[in-house]
C-alpha atoms as one frame of an Amber mdcrd trajectory, in Angstrom:
protein
  47.953  44.844 136.016  48.391  41.342 134.596  49.897  42.787 131.418  52.415
  44.712 133.502  53.347  41.581 135.430  53.965  39.658 132.225  56.076  42.506
 130.822  58.121  42.476 134.022  58.650  38.717 133.785  59.759  39.067 130.165
  62.126  41.996 130.747  65.866  41.344 130.869  67.427  42.057 134.294  69.347
  45.029 132.888  66.106  46.595 131.698  64.397  46.560 135.083  64.699  50.029
 136.547  68.199  50.934 135.271  67.377  53.600 132.709  66.861  51.334 129.694
  66.501  53.079 126.354  63.671  50.942 124.987  60.127  52.315 124.731  58.479
  52.154 128.176  55.424  49.881 128.551  51.969  51.383 128.579  51.522  50.168
 132.168  54.327  50.516 134.693  55.930  47.214 135.680  54.912  45.824 139.043
  57.567  45.302 141.715  58.524  41.769 142.612  56.542  40.404 145.571  58.407
  40.346 148.861  59.648  36.810 149.476  60.949  35.661 152.819  61.735  32.488
 154.680  59.074  30.999 156.919  59.956  31.530 160.561  60.106  28.577 162.941
  57.243  30.063 164.971  55.071  30.053 161.833  55.486  26.381 160.981  52.492
  24.160 161.621  53.169  21.059 163.765  52.780  18.701 160.782  55.448  16.188
 159.837  56.351  16.586 156.166  56.447  12.836 155.524  52.984  12.457 157.053
  51.751  15.411 155.014  52.923  13.699 151.811  51.446  10.338 152.860  48.003
  11.699 153.651  47.766  14.051 150.672  48.887  11.192 148.432  45.434   9.680
 148.891  44.020  12.447 146.728  44.129  11.184 143.139  45.083  13.756 140.515
  45.385  13.985 136.779  48.807  14.470 135.220  49.866  17.262 132.861  52.971
  18.547 131.131  53.326  22.338 131.150  55.241  23.586 128.099  56.412  26.953
 126.799  58.278  28.102 123.695  61.906  29.145 123.940  62.077  32.846 124.763
  64.606  34.945 122.798  67.966  35.179 124.525  71.339  36.685 123.725  72.071
  37.737 120.159  74.002  35.373 117.911  75.299  35.407 114.330  74.226  33.292
 111.396  77.248  31.243 110.202  78.921  32.805 107.151  76.491  35.702 106.915
  77.684  38.105 109.568  74.023  38.894 110.229  73.090  39.076 113.923  70.063
  37.029 114.889  68.432  36.490 118.263  69.375  33.190 119.836  66.230  31.250
 120.734  66.746  28.467 123.289  64.818  25.189 123.065  61.304  24.974 124.496
  60.709  24.378 128.197  58.505  21.836 129.925  57.904  19.974 133.157  55.508
  17.347 134.522  52.847  18.838 136.788  50.122  17.277 138.929  49.041  20.475
 140.680  46.826  21.847 137.916  43.182  22.905 138.086  40.480  24.969 136.442
  39.997  28.254 138.303  37.401  30.486 136.631  34.826  30.275 133.848  34.414
  34.020 133.259  37.099  34.979 132.462  38.461  31.518 131.560  41.353  30.924
 133.954  43.392  27.886 134.978  46.068  27.510 137.635  49.151  25.402 138.256
  51.704  25.340 141.049  55.474  25.111 140.587  58.284  24.881 143.129  60.331
  28.041 143.647  63.514  26.048 143.063  62.346  24.865 139.629  64.884  25.564
 136.880  62.151  25.348 134.215  59.819  27.975 135.682  62.080  30.999 134.912
  62.056  29.990 131.232  58.252  29.769 131.215  58.050  33.127 132.983  60.266
  34.743 130.354  58.055  33.344 127.581  54.950  34.739 129.312  52.830  31.899
 127.893  52.321  28.165 128.374  50.340  25.160 127.195  48.840  22.580 129.552
  49.055  19.114 127.991  46.662  16.702 129.745  48.199  13.226 129.542  46.314
  10.099 128.557  46.471   6.749 130.356  49.193   5.400 128.046  51.551   8.376
 128.492  53.221   7.503 131.782  56.627   7.275 130.086  56.137  10.736 128.590
  55.436  12.073 132.077  58.639  10.484 133.405  60.628  12.134 130.614  59.397
  15.586 131.613  59.893  14.891 135.323  63.667  14.557 134.850  65.780  17.652
 135.451  68.563  18.685 133.113  67.813  16.296 130.241  66.728  17.142 126.679
  63.067  16.519 127.438  61.824  17.216 123.903  64.222  14.841 122.102  62.099
  12.510 120.005  58.825  13.950 121.339  56.376  14.932 118.586  54.734  18.318
 119.083  53.183  21.192 117.161  52.778  24.885 118.063  49.622  25.702 120.013
  47.492  28.117 117.954  47.471  31.176 120.214  50.909  31.205 121.864  53.101
  28.803 119.909  53.796  26.746 123.034  54.534  23.069 122.300  51.344  21.035
 122.023  52.393  17.427 122.605  51.030  14.874 120.155  48.554  12.273 121.412
  47.479  13.974 124.645  43.940  13.806 125.978  43.499  17.593 125.888  45.444
  20.855 125.648  44.883  24.355 127.051  46.821  27.264 125.498  47.372  30.163
 127.923  49.031  33.481 128.632  50.328  34.189 132.138  47.646  36.192 133.964
  49.133  36.439 137.487  51.722  34.848 139.767  51.287  34.591 143.556  53.635
  33.276 146.266  52.415  30.163 148.072  54.864  28.799 150.644  57.669  26.938
 148.866  55.708  27.094 145.589  54.409  29.732 143.184  50.773  29.840 142.107
  50.611  30.590 138.384  47.293  31.734 136.934  46.825  31.451 133.177  44.203
  33.035 130.959  42.934  30.525 128.427  43.369  31.677 124.821  42.536  28.393
 123.042  41.888  24.769 123.973  40.842  21.446 122.528  40.454  17.702 123.022
  39.966  14.599 120.911  36.449  14.023 119.625  36.718  10.561 121.195  37.884
  11.279 124.761  40.974   9.391 125.901  41.098   7.858 129.381  43.246  10.087
 131.630  46.542   9.277 133.298  46.055   9.398 137.076  48.524   9.644 139.950
  47.639   8.153 143.335  49.819   7.264 146.331  53.037   7.559 144.339  51.907
   5.463 141.374  50.335   5.968 137.967  46.871   4.566 137.389  43.940   4.827
 135.035  40.217   5.395 135.319  38.033   2.295 135.292  34.343   2.635 134.440
């Protein structure tokens, strides 16, 4: 089922149910989940500003979720006349809502807003890497929190071993994943990843923390 979901996310719109000529997947693609607006009668009597204020007291770690550029429209190599798939740059965004989910099988989870412009690119790739930021990487987090900029300009990274997703240099830890499942959750999506590889420095780095709208660090 998860494999079918990933195939569906990767498929081009024209290939979804319109008689495409490519070889059909082993497992039929799953339909998109029904999404709808929340009715006024379903809204809890909680002020959004108060919700943010109270939940801000819960300190979290900070990560950057990255994915390789998924192949796009065909292009042509200059002077050769040889068509080649155009591969866009990698994708990434800063994410606080990340957590371990399961030990057997090894699963992690992150949440992303439905209006995110980065999420569709990660979905098309079908894979991602969770980069756990260290205490001195607040500026790196700010770079990936900006929308529309070239987030990877000047940022050192190497391909993660299992998926090729960007593994940012100098992070406290990294978790290399394939997309296992995606669930609707209010104005966000809940993305479950199956861990394919992971690692951390032999000398653990202090983590970057976020609490009440500010970055902080762990003191022992």
